[in-house]
Backbone as CSV, one residue per row, in Angstrom:
resi,resn,N_x,N_y,N_z,CA_x,CA_y,CA_z,C_x,C_y,C_z
1,MET,-15.721,-11.189,-8.921,-15.283,-11.372,-7.649,-16.359,-10.856,-6.758
2,MET,-16.783,-11.640,-5.790,-17.876,-11.215,-4.873,-17.289,-10.290,-3.826
3,GLN,-17.955,-9.168,-3.602,-17.543,-8.340,-2.434,-18.074,-8.903,-1.236
4,GLU,-17.139,-8.723,-0.067,-17.468,-9.270,1.225,-18.371,-8.428,1.896
5,LYS,-19.515,-8.964,2.342,-20.560,-8.265,3.054,-20.609,-9.007,4.571
6,ASN,-20.798,-8.213,5.454,-21.091,-8.810,6.738,-22.507,-9.104,7.069
7,ILE,-22.993,-10.288,6.384,-24.402,-10.706,6.388,-24.465,-11.764,7.472
8,PRO,-25.140,-11.710,8.657,-25.210,-12.731,9.366,-25.969,-13.789,8.922
9,ASN,-25.868,-14.932,9.637,-26.653,-16.297,9.204,-27.686,-16.517,10.424
10,VAL,-28.654,-17.166,9.893,-29.707,-17.742,10.768,-29.591,-19.238,10.851
11,THR,-29.780,-19.758,11.987,-29.469,-21.239,12.000,-31.014,-21.915,11.936
12,LEU,-31.112,-22.786,10.981,-32.331,-23.413,10.820,-32.483,-24.581,11.687
13,ASN,-33.692,-25.154,11.908,-33.971,-26.286,12.924,-33.312,-27.580,12.471
14,ASP,-32.689,-27.588,11.345,-31.825,-28.938,11.017,-30.341,-28.654,11.085
15,GLY,-29.985,-27.313,11.644,-28.524,-27.057,11.789,-27.909,-26.373,10.562
16,ILE,-28.602,-26.139,9.486,-28.231,-25.476,8.232,-28.147,-24.103,8.531
17,LEU,-27.102,-23.311,8.117,-27.044,-21.902,8.341,-27.484,-21.169,6.962
18,MET,-28.401,-20.232,7.143,-29.028,-19.594,6.015,-28.780,-18.012,6.195
19,PRO,-28.364,-17.361,5.182,-28.041,-15.948,5.190,-29.324,-15.239,5.599
20,ALA,-29.148,-14.217,6.466,-30.326,-13.418,6.970,-31.081,-12.469,6.155
21,ILE,-30.652,-12.396,4.863,-31.275,-11.752,3.814,-30.995,-12.356,2.461
22,GLY,-31.852,-12.318,1.447,-31.564,-12.926,0.189,-32.166,-12.169,-0.879
23,LEU,-31.934,-12.483,-2.220,-32.399,-11.891,-3.456,-33.613,-12.626,-3.975
24,GLY,-34.642,-11.936,-4.120,-35.831,-12.446,-4.863,-35.631,-12.314,-6.284
25,THR,-36.043,-13.207,-7.103,-35.732,-13.146,-8.626,-37.095,-13.229,-9.403
26,TYR,-38.127,-13.094,-8.799,-39.485,-13.211,-9.563,-39.401,-12.031,-10.568
27,GLN,-39.769,-12.442,-11.826,-39.777,-11.713,-12.979,-38.357,-11.358,-13.371
28,MET,-37.363,-11.806,-13.067,-36.068,-11.651,-13.538,-35.710,-12.798,-14.585
29,ARG,-35.828,-12.509,-15.836,-35.712,-13.428,-16.834,-34.923,-12.950,-18.084
30,GLY,-34.459,-13.809,-18.869,-33.728,-13.417,-19.959,-32.397,-12.952,-19.780
31,GLY,-31.826,-12.195,-20.736,-30.563,-11.539,-20.610,-30.409,-10.446,-19.646
32,GLU,-31.476,-9.709,-19.455,-31.628,-8.633,-18.496,-31.546,-9.227,-17.181
33,GLY,-32.335,-10.276,-16.840,-32.393,-10.867,-15.636,-31.056,-11.453,-15.192
34,LEU,-30.451,-12.052,-16.147,-29.118,-12.750,-15.999,-28.179,-11.666,-15.424
35,ASN,-28.137,-10.511,-16.161,-27.079,-9.626,-15.654,-27.528,-8.898,-14.422
36,GLN,-28.826,-8.852,-13.966,-29.092,-8.445,-12.702,-28.847,-9.320,-11.514
37,ILE,-28.928,-10.594,-11.783,-28.522,-11.513,-10.802,-26.988,-11.801,-10.708
38,VAL,-26.252,-11.737,-11.807,-24.885,-11.713,-11.798,-24.445,-10.475,-10.922
39,ALA,-24.853,-9.346,-11.146,-24.370,-8.111,-10.405,-24.921,-8.333,-8.856
40,ALA,-25.959,-8.885,-8.587,-26.313,-9.016,-7.241,-25.341,-9.959,-6.508
41,ILE,-24.933,-11.219,-7.099,-24.102,-11.968,-6.461,-22.577,-11.279,-6.313
42,LYS,-22.213,-10.621,-7.334,-20.955,-9.877,-7.202,-20.964,-8.818,-6.147
43,ASP,-22.086,-8.161,-5.909,-22.278,-7.231,-4.802,-22.364,-7.860,-3.498
44,GLY,-22.446,-9.187,-3.320,-22.457,-9.830,-1.887,-23.554,-10.644,-1.587
45,TYR,-24.601,-10.661,-2.585,-25.680,-11.649,-2.156,-25.336,-13.082,-2.339
46,THR,-25.484,-13.784,-1.208,-25.159,-15.231,-1.357,-26.421,-16.014,-1.417
47,ALA,-27.523,-15.649,-0.896,-28.853,-16.273,-0.969,-29.646,-15.867,-2.164
48,ILE,-29.864,-16.760,-2.972,-30.700,-16.453,-4.116,-32.022,-17.280,-4.250
49,ASP,-33.143,-16.688,-4.361,-34.478,-17.337,-4.229,-35.014,-17.332,-5.619
50,THR,-35.413,-18.566,-6.121,-36.092,-18.859,-7.434,-37.259,-19.817,-7.262
51,ALA,-37.843,-20.175,-8.180,-39.049,-21.137,-8.177,-39.345,-21.632,-9.650
52,THR,-39.738,-22.879,-9.676,-40.087,-23.541,-11.124,-41.220,-22.396,-11.714
53,ASN,-42.086,-22.052,-10.928,-43.072,-21.082,-11.591,-42.547,-19.772,-11.971
54,TYR,-41.388,-19.366,-11.637,-40.764,-18.115,-12.031,-40.259,-18.212,-13.534
55,ASP,-40.158,-19.358,-13.965,-39.658,-19.655,-15.401,-38.198,-19.053,-15.479
56,ASN,-37.441,-19.147,-14.393,-36.013,-18.559,-14.568,-35.042,-19.309,-13.938
57,GLU,-35.197,-20.480,-13.660,-34.199,-21.432,-12.993,-32.990,-21.458,-13.875
58,GLY,-33.066,-21.520,-15.212,-32.049,-21.624,-16.122,-31.199,-20.263,-15.973
59,VAL,-31.760,-19.279,-15.914,-31.038,-17.846,-15.887,-30.397,-17.785,-14.520
60,VAL,-31.041,-18.287,-13.397,-30.297,-18.186,-12.097,-29.055,-19.177,-12.246
61,GLY,-29.285,-20.259,-12.718,-28.151,-21.196,-12.878,-26.964,-20.588,-13.615
62,ARG,-27.297,-20.032,-14.833,-26.165,-19.350,-15.614,-25.532,-18.285,-14.883
63,ALA,-26.389,-17.471,-14.231,-25.849,-16.382,-13.370,-24.877,-16.857,-12.259
64,ILE,-25.225,-18.062,-11.754,-24.115,-18.652,-10.644,-22.870,-18.956,-11.359
65,LYS,-22.980,-19.618,-12.392,-21.634,-19.860,-13.231,-20.937,-18.670,-13.539
66,ARG,-21.683,-17.777,-14.211,-20.918,-16.498,-14.757,-20.428,-15.743,-13.638
67,SER,-20.968,-15.681,-12.346,-20.524,-14.778,-11.264,-19.005,-15.178,-10.904
68,GLY,-18.561,-16.527,-11.082,-17.418,-17.003,-10.629,-17.148,-17.272,-9.148
69,VAL,-18.324,-17.099,-8.504,-18.350,-17.399,-7.036,-18.437,-18.824,-6.781
70,ASN,-17.675,-19.379,-5.793,-17.691,-20.777,-5.469,-19.174,-21.160,-5.012
71,ARG,-19.612,-22.346,-5.613,-21.082,-22.773,-5.415,-21.165,-22.984,-3.969
72,ALA,-20.159,-23.437,-3.112,-20.356,-23.743,-1.772,-20.540,-22.448,-0.892
73,ASP,-20.172,-21.242,-1.472,-20.433,-20.042,-0.803,-21.914,-19.471,-1.039
74,LEU,-22.653,-20.076,-1.825,-23.999,-19.656,-2.152,-25.153,-20.449,-1.478
75,PHE,-26.312,-19.830,-1.313,-27.371,-20.576,-0.700,-28.662,-20.389,-1.576
76,ILE,-28.896,-21.430,-2.433,-29.837,-21.504,-3.481,-31.141,-22.050,-3.196
77,THR,-32.135,-21.332,-3.287,-33.588,-21.838,-3.001,-34.474,-22.028,-4.298
78,SER,-35.161,-23.020,-4.549,-36.206,-23.094,-5.389,-37.476,-23.744,-4.937
79,LYS,-38.497,-23.818,-5.611,-39.884,-24.232,-4.943,-40.624,-25.128,-6.079
80,LEU,-41.472,-25.914,-5.457,-42.179,-26.950,-6.110,-43.516,-26.348,-6.390
81,PRO,-44.045,-26.371,-7.690,-45.260,-25.991,-8.201,-46.360,-26.946,-7.804
82,GLY,-47.539,-26.445,-7.687,-48.673,-27.273,-7.215,-49.113,-28.427,-8.186
83,LYS,-48.796,-28.370,-9.381,-49.186,-29.438,-10.370,-48.181,-30.759,-10.014
84,TYR,-47.231,-30.498,-9.302,-46.232,-31.678,-9.021,-46.235,-32.150,-7.562
85,HIS,-47.310,-32.059,-6.843,-47.531,-32.356,-5.425,-47.414,-33.974,-5.278
86,ARG,-48.051,-34.732,-6.201,-47.948,-36.112,-5.999,-46.582,-36.572,-5.840
87,TYR,-46.248,-37.702,-5.042,-44.937,-38.158,-4.642,-44.084,-38.292,-5.827
88,ASP,-44.392,-39.116,-6.807,-43.572,-39.397,-8.017,-43.331,-38.119,-8.771
89,ASP,-44.379,-37.228,-8.963,-44.179,-35.876,-9.710,-43.218,-35.017,-8.956
90,ALA,-43.314,-34.957,-7.667,-42.393,-34.105,-6.846,-41.007,-34.766,-6.872
91,THR,-40.759,-35.982,-6.814,-39.438,-36.499,-6.993,-38.702,-36.044,-8.264
92,ARG,-39.522,-36.206,-9.317,-38.894,-35.822,-10.648,-38.684,-34.236,-10.838
93,ALA,-39.720,-33.620,-10.077,-39.667,-32.127,-10.262,-38.342,-31.576,-9.551
94,ILE,-38.119,-32.097,-8.379,-36.961,-31.766,-7.679,-35.682,-31.973,-8.535
95,GLN,-35.564,-33.142,-9.239,-34.440,-33.390,-10.111,-34.408,-32.343,-11.279
96,GLU,-35.552,-32.037,-11.860,-35.579,-31.151,-12.800,-35.018,-29.755,-12.478
97,SER,-35.601,-29.320,-11.387,-35.022,-27.996,-10.816,-33.597,-27.920,-10.756
98,ILE,-32.997,-29.141,-10.170,-31.501,-29.090,-10.057,-30.947,-29.035,-11.467
99,TYR,-31.344,-29.904,-12.436,-30.840,-29.954,-13.637,-30.968,-28.435,-14.499
100,ARG,-32.013,-27.932,-14.270,-32.272,-26.528,-14.919,-31.234,-25.667,-14.364
101,LEU,-31.015,-25.633,-13.165,-30.084,-24.823,-12.460,-28.649,-25.245,-12.749
102,GLY,-28.291,-26.332,-13.270,-27.017,-26.768,-13.462,-26.155,-27.058,-12.207
103,LEU,-26.929,-27.466,-11.146,-26.351,-27.590,-9.864,-26.315,-29.099,-9.600
104,ASP,-25.625,-29.422,-8.546,-25.658,-30.867,-7.995,-26.626,-30.961,-6.799
105,TYR,-26.880,-29.821,-6.145,-27.949,-30.009,-5.065,-28.589,-28.536,-4.909
106,LEU,-29.678,-28.470,-4.073,-30.281,-27.143,-3.667,-29.926,-27.097,-2.126
107,ASP,-29.793,-25.805,-1.739,-29.621,-25.656,-0.246,-30.969,-25.632,0.287
108,LEU,-31.992,-25.065,-0.267,-33.445,-25.174,0.345,-34.362,-25.285,-0.753
109,PHE,-35.419,-26.169,-0.475,-36.394,-26.345,-1.346,-37.693,-26.252,-0.720
110,LEU,-38.664,-25.516,-1.220,-40.013,-25.263,-0.594,-41.219,-25.766,-1.375
111,ILE,-42.155,-26.199,-0.740,-43.426,-26.344,-1.491,-44.111,-24.879,-1.592
112,HIS,-44.403,-24.566,-2.821,-44.655,-23.179,-3.028,-46.076,-22.664,-2.461
113,TRP,-47.065,-23.571,-2.678,-48.287,-23.272,-1.962,-48.917,-24.555,-1.280
114,PRO,-49.692,-24.601,-0.237,-50.158,-25.840,0.275,-51.297,-26.503,-0.563
115,LEU,-52.074,-25.717,-1.225,-53.235,-26.144,-1.896,-54.018,-27.236,-1.385
116,PRO,-54.517,-26.841,-0.032,-55.303,-27.819,0.807,-56.446,-28.438,0.023
117,LYS,-57.081,-27.840,-0.826,-58.298,-28.384,-1.476,-57.896,-29.531,-2.372
118,ARG,-56.604,-29.654,-2.931,-56.072,-30.667,-3.593,-55.574,-31.798,-2.725
119,ASP,-55.097,-31.346,-1.467,-54.662,-32.199,-0.424,-53.533,-33.274,-0.768
120,HIS,-52.498,-32.783,-1.492,-51.446,-33.674,-1.834,-49.980,-33.131,-1.129
121,TYR,-50.027,-32.255,-0.256,-48.901,-31.521,0.136,-48.083,-32.415,1.113
122,VAL,-48.742,-33.302,1.752,-48.000,-34.218,2.646,-47.097,-35.204,1.880
123,GLU,-47.552,-35.731,0.691,-46.758,-36.645,-0.061,-45.714,-35.815,-0.784
124,ALA,-45.856,-34.495,-1.114,-44.855,-33.652,-1.737,-43.808,-33.477,-0.722
125,PHE,-44.173,-33.312,0.480,-43.087,-33.153,1.630,-42.235,-34.452,1.795
126,GLN,-42.982,-35.472,1.736,-42.355,-36.829,1.924,-41.354,-36.985,0.769
127,ALA,-41.635,-36.636,-0.524,-40.667,-36.691,-1.508,-39.414,-35.812,-1.275
128,MET,-39.729,-34.653,-0.687,-38.547,-33.846,-0.418,-37.768,-34.260,0.782
129,ILE,-38.259,-34.990,1.829,-37.540,-35.682,2.885,-36.747,-36.733,2.190
130,ASP,-37.163,-37.436,1.309,-36.319,-38.587,0.803,-35.331,-38.008,-0.138
131,ALA,-35.654,-36.918,-0.921,-34.526,-36.332,-1.703,-33.571,-35.660,-0.927
132,GLN,-33.962,-35.202,0.156,-32.866,-34.714,1.287,-31.915,-35.871,1.716
133,LYS,-32.471,-37.091,1.946,-31.682,-38.247,2.416,-30.647,-38.559,1.334
134,ARG,-31.057,-38.386,0.078,-30.159,-38.693,-1.120,-29.157,-37.598,-1.361
135,GLY,-29.241,-36.455,-0.663,-28.276,-35.425,-0.857,-28.604,-34.423,-1.976
136,LEU,-29.811,-34.468,-2.463,-30.344,-33.526,-3.538,-30.502,-32.133,-2.872
137,ILE,-31.057,-32.083,-1.713,-31.439,-30.817,-0.988,-30.912,-30.866,0.457
138,ARG,-30.376,-29.738,0.815,-29.728,-29.661,2.242,-30.767,-29.457,3.213
139,SER,-31.752,-28.539,2.949,-32.883,-28.256,3.832,-34.245,-28.036,3.204
140,ILE,-35.239,-28.601,3.774,-36.622,-28.615,3.245,-37.555,-27.647,3.982
141,GLY,-38.379,-27.090,3.322,-39.284,-26.098,3.937,-40.570,-25.910,3.041
142,VAL,-41.255,-24.828,3.432,-42.573,-24.694,2.827,-42.820,-23.180,2.570
143,SER,-43.849,-22.812,1.806,-44.171,-21.485,1.671,-45.731,-21.248,1.552
144,ASN,-46.132,-20.294,2.281,-47.594,-19.999,2.411,-48.349,-20.844,3.092
145,PHE,-47.644,-21.526,4.097,-48.278,-22.642,5.005,-49.058,-21.938,6.190
146,GLU,-50.212,-22.343,6.565,-50.923,-22.113,7.765,-50.439,-22.992,8.928
147,PRO,-50.705,-22.757,10.136,-50.396,-23.598,11.297,-50.879,-25.003,11.145
148,GLU,-51.985,-25.091,10.662,-52.774,-26.451,10.659,-51.959,-27.343,9.440
149,HIS,-51.549,-26.568,8.533,-50.744,-27.354,7.446,-49.412,-27.792,8.123
150,LEU,-48.739,-26.943,8.848,-47.484,-27.344,9.486,-47.658,-28.489,10.372
151,ASP,-48.748,-28.297,11.216,-48.898,-29.391,12.122,-49.238,-30.870,11.391
152,ARG,-49.856,-30.826,10.261,-50.212,-32.117,9.652,-48.926,-32.573,9.028
153,LEU,-48.145,-31.810,8.616,-46.752,-32.225,8.003,-45.813,-32.928,9.171
154,ILE,-45.869,-32.151,10.263,-45.101,-32.653,11.487,-45.518,-34.094,11.942
155,LYS,-46.762,-34.131,12.031,-47.478,-35.336,12.615,-47.501,-36.503,11.621
156,GLU,-47.661,-36.280,10.321,-47.576,-37.342,9.488,-46.283,-37.749,8.955
157,THR,-45.340,-36.988,8.937,-43.966,-37.368,8.416,-42.782,-37.334,9.618
158,GLY,-43.190,-36.644,10.836,-42.306,-36.639,11.883,-41.151,-35.590,11.651
159,VAL,-41.221,-34.786,10.544,-40.240,-33.820,10.249,-40.972,-32.388,10.286
160,ALA,-40.394,-31.477,10.923,-40.822,-29.951,10.743,-40.129,-29.247,9.705
161,PRO,-40.683,-28.585,8.930,-40.152,-27.668,7.861,-39.091,-26.750,8.591
162,SER,-38.140,-26.484,7.753,-37.061,-25.537,8.258,-37.526,-24.097,8.083
163,VAL,-38.219,-23.808,7.220,-38.631,-22.455,6.762,-40.092,-22.479,6.247
164,ASN,-40.765,-21.341,6.614,-42.185,-21.028,6.085,-42.031,-19.692,5.377
165,GLN,-42.009,-19.430,4.099,-41.911,-18.299,3.334,-43.359,-17.874,3.159
166,VAL,-43.564,-16.643,3.618,-44.895,-16.109,3.564,-44.920,-14.524,3.355
167,GLU,-46.056,-14.054,2.987,-46.127,-12.738,2.507,-46.104,-11.922,3.845
168,ILE,-45.163,-10.963,3.929,-45.021,-10.015,5.104,-44.479,-8.701,4.619
169,HIS,-45.150,-7.509,5.148,-44.630,-6.325,4.748,-45.364,-5.273,5.669
170,PRO,-45.118,-4.032,5.623,-45.854,-3.261,6.753,-47.348,-3.238,6.737
171,TYR,-47.975,-3.413,5.553,-49.393,-3.396,5.507,-50.009,-4.911,5.804
172,TRP,-49.060,-5.773,6.091,-49.449,-7.227,6.349,-48.350,-7.688,7.255
173,ASN,-48.375,-7.430,8.464,-47.190,-7.837,9.329,-47.338,-9.310,9.693
174,ASN,-48.431,-10.080,9.441,-48.601,-11.418,9.551,-47.963,-11.900,10.933
175,GLN,-48.150,-11.148,12.005,-47.555,-11.633,13.285,-48.069,-12.892,13.701
176,ARG,-49.361,-13.216,13.425,-49.776,-14.500,13.962,-48.946,-15.719,13.317
177,ILE,-48.597,-15.667,12.103,-47.931,-16.660,11.430,-46.366,-16.621,11.902
178,VAL,-45.756,-15.450,12.163,-44.468,-15.494,12.672,-44.336,-16.118,13.951
179,GLU,-45.461,-15.845,14.845,-45.448,-16.514,16.191,-45.737,-17.977,16.080
180,GLU,-46.639,-18.315,15.144,-46.913,-19.762,15.203,-45.657,-20.559,14.490
181,ASP,-44.966,-20.016,13.656,-43.803,-20.507,13.003,-42.834,-20.855,14.143
182,ALA,-42.501,-19.758,14.798,-41.536,-19.811,16.058,-41.961,-20.854,17.066
183,ASN,-43.048,-21.045,17.281,-43.518,-22.040,18.406,-43.336,-23.497,17.855
184,ARG,-43.158,-23.613,16.605,-42.892,-24.963,15.916,-41.364,-24.993,15.613
185,GLY,-40.450,-24.060,15.864,-39.112,-24.078,15.642,-38.987,-23.807,13.989
186,VAL,-39.745,-23.237,13.392,-39.825,-22.975,11.959,-39.439,-21.517,11.759
187,VAL,-38.312,-21.184,10.940,-37.863,-19.835,10.610,-38.880,-19.269,9.509
188,THR,-39.251,-18.105,9.647,-40.080,-17.287,8.797,-39.198,-16.427,7.810
189,GLU,-39.586,-16.615,6.557,-39.052,-15.882,5.509,-40.202,-14.912,4.991
190,ALA,-39.917,-13.754,4.367,-40.827,-12.867,3.921,-40.588,-12.681,2.379
191,TRP,-41.716,-13.018,1.721,-41.790,-12.699,0.280,-42.565,-11.275,0.170
192,SER,-42.192,-10.529,-0.772,-42.706,-9.075,-0.968,-42.554,-8.375,0.361
193,PRO,-41.342,-8.248,0.757,-40.968,-7.762,2.176,-41.419,-6.268,2.208
194,LEU,-41.262,-5.528,1.004,-41.379,-4.000,0.901,-42.859,-3.760,0.384
195,GLY,-43.581,-4.787,0.179,-44.848,-4.605,-0.420,-44.769,-4.425,-1.932
196,ARG,-45.897,-4.413,-2.605,-45.746,-4.134,-3.960,-46.240,-2.767,-4.310
197,GLY,-45.544,-2.030,-5.264,-45.961,-0.656,-5.403,-45.132,0.085,-4.373
198,SER,-45.541,1.365,-4.275,-44.594,2.326,-3.319,-45.393,2.822,-2.152
199,ALA,-46.635,2.459,-1.891,-47.431,3.044,-0.838,-46.750,2.996,0.387
200,ALA,-46.311,1.855,0.920,-45.669,1.623,2.139,-44.432,2.573,2.277
201,LEU,-43.651,2.612,1.239,-42.512,3.372,1.188,-42.660,5.006,1.375
202,LYS,-43.907,5.412,1.323,-44.248,6.789,1.336,-44.793,7.065,2.828
203,GLU,-44.918,6.087,3.653,-45.511,6.184,5.050,-44.602,7.237,5.876
204,PRO,-45.292,8.261,6.274,-44.475,9.159,7.061,-43.636,8.619,8.187
205,VAL,-44.182,7.671,8.921,-43.435,7.178,10.148,-42.152,6.421,9.559
206,ILE,-42.255,5.866,8.384,-41.018,5.198,7.959,-40.077,6.137,7.239
207,LYS,-40.511,7.235,6.693,-39.769,8.283,6.147,-39.059,9.051,7.342
208,GLU,-39.574,9.188,8.443,-39.032,9.876,9.552,-37.957,8.985,10.145
209,LEU,-38.026,7.709,10.138,-37.017,6.873,10.637,-35.834,6.765,9.680
210,ALA,-36.142,6.822,8.431,-35.117,6.761,7.374,-34.253,8.169,7.591
211,ASP,-34.889,9.285,7.878,-34.089,10.493,8.051,-33.345,10.299,9.393
212,LYS,-33.870,9.719,10.434,-33.122,9.599,11.700,-31.865,8.723,11.581
213,TYR,-31.881,7.712,10.864,-30.936,6.763,10.815,-29.878,6.872,9.581
214,GLY,-30.363,7.874,8.719,-29.528,8.069,7.521,-29.599,6.986,6.527
215,LYS,-30.770,6.223,6.541,-30.910,5.192,5.545,-32.165,5.523,4.643
216,ASN,-32.427,4.673,3.736,-33.598,4.885,2.809,-34.849,4.143,3.450
217,VAL,-35.946,4.256,2.904,-37.193,3.727,3.543,-37.246,2.163,3.357
218,GLY,-36.686,1.803,2.184,-36.509,0.256,2.060,-35.750,-0.413,3.088
219,GLN,-34.620,0.322,3.377,-33.543,-0.190,4.443,-34.393,-0.243,5.830
220,ILE,-35.224,0.773,6.106,-35.811,0.716,7.504,-36.876,-0.572,7.452
221,ILE,-37.593,-0.744,6.422,-38.479,-1.788,6.470,-37.746,-3.213,6.435
222,LEU,-36.555,-3.421,5.799,-36.016,-4.622,5.860,-35.298,-4.684,7.303
223,ARG,-34.983,-3.744,7.905,-34.384,-3.808,9.273,-35.550,-4.258,10.161
224,TRP,-36.672,-3.648,10.092,-37.933,-4.187,10.850,-38.155,-5.697,10.755
225,HIS,-38.059,-6.196,9.585,-38.074,-7.732,9.275,-36.982,-8.477,10.186
226,GLU,-35.756,-7.858,9.852,-34.689,-8.625,10.486,-34.793,-8.662,11.991
227,GLN,-35.115,-7.715,12.563,-35.332,-7.577,14.109,-36.321,-8.419,14.627
228,ARG,-37.318,-8.829,13.750,-38.439,-9.724,14.015,-38.124,-11.201,13.944
229,GLY,-36.920,-11.356,13.492,-36.341,-12.771,13.168,-36.687,-13.238,12.021
230,ILE,-37.174,-12.383,11.042,-37.608,-12.863,9.622,-36.554,-12.601,8.714
231,ILE,-36.478,-13.487,7.817,-35.598,-13.465,6.551,-36.190,-12.874,5.505
232,PRO,-35.874,-11.483,5.086,-36.524,-10.905,3.915,-35.680,-11.319,2.666
233,ILE,-36.652,-11.396,1.676,-36.282,-11.752,0.290,-36.666,-10.816,-0.696
234,PRO,-36.067,-9.491,-0.653,-36.430,-8.314,-1.490,-36.035,-8.714,-2.863
235,LYS,-36.880,-8.242,-3.762,-36.655,-8.455,-5.293,-36.364,-6.911,-5.836
236,SER,-35.229,-6.725,-6.356,-34.992,-5.352,-7.077,-34.085,-5.574,-8.325
237,SER,-34.615,-5.023,-9.339,-33.809,-4.941,-10.496,-32.539,-3.833,-10.493
238,SER,-32.866,-2.842,-9.606,-31.971,-1.715,-9.602,-30.714,-2.203,-8.717
239,LEU,-29.550,-1.962,-9.497,-28.264,-2.327,-8.902,-28.080,-1.500,-7.622
240,GLU,-28.466,-0.315,-7.570,-28.235,0.603,-6.403,-29.135,0.105,-5.300
241,HIS,-30.388,-0.365,-5.499,-31.201,-0.798,-4.462,-30.741,-2.189,-4.044
242,GLN,-30.314,-2.999,-4.801,-29.640,-4.174,-4.344,-28.547,-4.149,-3.434
243,ARG,-27.678,-3.049,-3.668,-26.581,-2.865,-2.631,-27.089,-2.337,-1.449
244,LEU,-28.026,-1.334,-1.460,-28.492,-0.814,-0.268,-29.310,-1.725,0.516
245,ASN,-30.013,-2.719,-0.048,-30.791,-3.641,0.716,-29.950,-4.532,1.575
246,LEU,-28.522,-4.654,1.076,-27.636,-5.484,1.961,-27.150,-4.665,3.187
247,ASP,-27.258,-3.360,3.094,-26.685,-2.586,4.140,-27.534,-2.180,5.139
248,THR,-28.069,-3.178,5.997,-29.111,-3.029,7.005,-28.764,-3.592,8.260
249,PHE,-27.641,-4.093,8.434,-27.042,-4.631,9.670,-26.211,-3.824,10.675
250,ASP,-26.158,-2.474,10.422,-25.247,-1.648,11.148,-26.212,-0.619,11.996
251,PHE,-27.514,-0.827,12.151,-28.330,-0.092,13.215,-29.506,-0.908,13.765
252,SER,-30.146,-0.385,14.665,-31.330,-1.019,15.203,-32.433,-0.153,15.522
253,LEU,-33.593,-0.649,15.250,-34.719,0.165,15.561,-35.176,0.069,17.056
254,THR,-35.773,0.808,17.764,-36.183,0.705,19.025,-37.379,-0.039,19.123
255,ALA,-37.758,-0.597,20.263,-38.943,-1.180,20.378,-40.223,-0.458,20.015
256,ASP,-40.158,0.902,20.472,-41.229,1.790,20.006,-41.350,1.956,18.600
257,GLU,-40.257,2.038,17.909,-40.148,2.244,16.557,-40.644,0.916,15.709
258,MET,-40.318,-0.189,16.271,-40.878,-1.435,15.648,-42.359,-1.409,15.876
259,ASP,-42.977,-1.119,16.923,-44.329,-1.012,17.149,-45.122,-0.011,16.228
260,LYS,-44.504,0.976,15.873,-45.095,2.056,14.994,-45.175,1.394,13.695
261,ILE,-44.235,0.693,13.122,-44.298,0.024,11.713,-45.235,-1.021,11.969
262,ASN,-45.233,-1.918,13.037,-46.252,-3.018,13.086,-47.650,-2.379,12.947
263,SER,-47.854,-1.119,13.529,-49.242,-0.628,13.627,-49.828,-0.260,12.189
264,LEU,-49.001,-0.346,11.245,-49.402,0.025,9.765,-50.125,-1.182,9.193
265,THR,-50.136,-2.443,9.752,-50.870,-3.422,9.219,-52.187,-3.336,8.950
266,LYS,-52.747,-3.774,8.034,-54.328,-3.714,7.748,-55.022,-4.978,7.621
267,PRO,-56.210,-5.199,7.929,-57.039,-6.408,7.989,-57.051,-7.041,6.570
268,ASN,-57.015,-6.221,5.566,-56.992,-6.725,4.339,-55.796,-6.241,3.492
269,GLY,-54.578,-6.488,4.076,-53.268,-5.802,3.515,-52.602,-6.759,2.635
270,ARG,-53.021,-7.852,2.356,-52.311,-8.712,1.377,-52.335,-8.084,-0.026
271,VAL,-51.264,-8.145,-0.704,-51.010,-7.318,-1.968,-52.009,-7.888,-3.072
272,ASP,-52.291,-9.275,-3.065,-53.154,-9.765,-4.106,-54.310,-10.720,-3.476
273,GLY,-54.623,-10.449,-2.113,-55.620,-11.223,-1.504,-55.400,-12.802,-1.608
274,GLN,-54.250,-13.209,-1.496,-54.070,-14.686,-1.680,-54.122,-15.396,-0.330
275,ASP,-55.231,-15.797,0.007,-55.488,-16.821,1.222,-54.940,-18.120,0.984
276,PRO,-53.966,-18.623,1.746,-53.469,-19.931,1.469,-54.487,-21.115,1.655
277,ASN,-55.574,-20.842,2.461,-56.544,-21.846,2.279,-57.456,-22.091,1.193
278,GLU,-57.365,-20.887,0.418,-58.327,-20.762,-0.804,-57.580,-20.643,-2.094
279,TYR,-56.374,-20.221,-2.208,-55.727,-19.964,-3.293,-55.308,-21.099,-4.118
280,GLU,-55.766,-21.003,-5.448,-55.404,-22.123,-6.355,-54.238,-21.528,-7.173
281,GLU,-53.106,-22.079,-6.946,-51.856,-21.697,-7.535,-51.860,-21.656,-9.171
282,PHE,-51.443,-20.646,-9.662,-51.293,-20.592,-11.137,-50.255,-21.787,-11.601
283,GLU,-50.559,-22.245,-12.772,-49.685,-23.329,-13.395,-49.158,-22.914,-14.894
């Protein structure tokens, strides 16, 4: 039985409602991953984020069934890998993701990386538009897209992505992309919202705010995201941290406190230096 949590929704540009926080499942695989995801759903997570490249769509699908939660009460996201950007490949890959998950449809499907050097992301997006028309996907978006990539999709397909999932954390606040997305009516999601490793979690300013509000440092960072209009997708295998990550909607940081966290950003703050214009996705 799922615990009731007071998680607000964000309205996407196509009218679809998406929970304001989700569970990232990167590296959650096998029996251990299954148990972690089931526990998260039972603790109140309704948005679950996976990807073909995570090699765990089967585990996510099994966890959905084992949780006993009504499918209609969940919001499931998966992502298209770069090797399937051509139209026909993308069409089949969407179907395969749905089959692996054991579902009838996806709530959100994203192009994982734009791979502009290969230059097939427009036809991948067109395949997603057509799959949406057939009822296979409720909402279609992208991940790691730069403004020029978004503009090309909009110009050539007439459809704006609903979501752009990008790297954002205190050392890489990515304010430029957040603003550019908003200007196009695109909601920004954050992958790696706490950063990788524990450096940002040890920042004195964040620890001081945690003490002030009676929260942990992770909760302060997640609230920083949420107040910027960003949907964070934290990944945690710890059941305690999973529960605490949901408990972030009962307080607000001041504008000055938000600015202090924003000021932690670094010119080279990306965790793995992945520039969307250059990055060649692993396959």
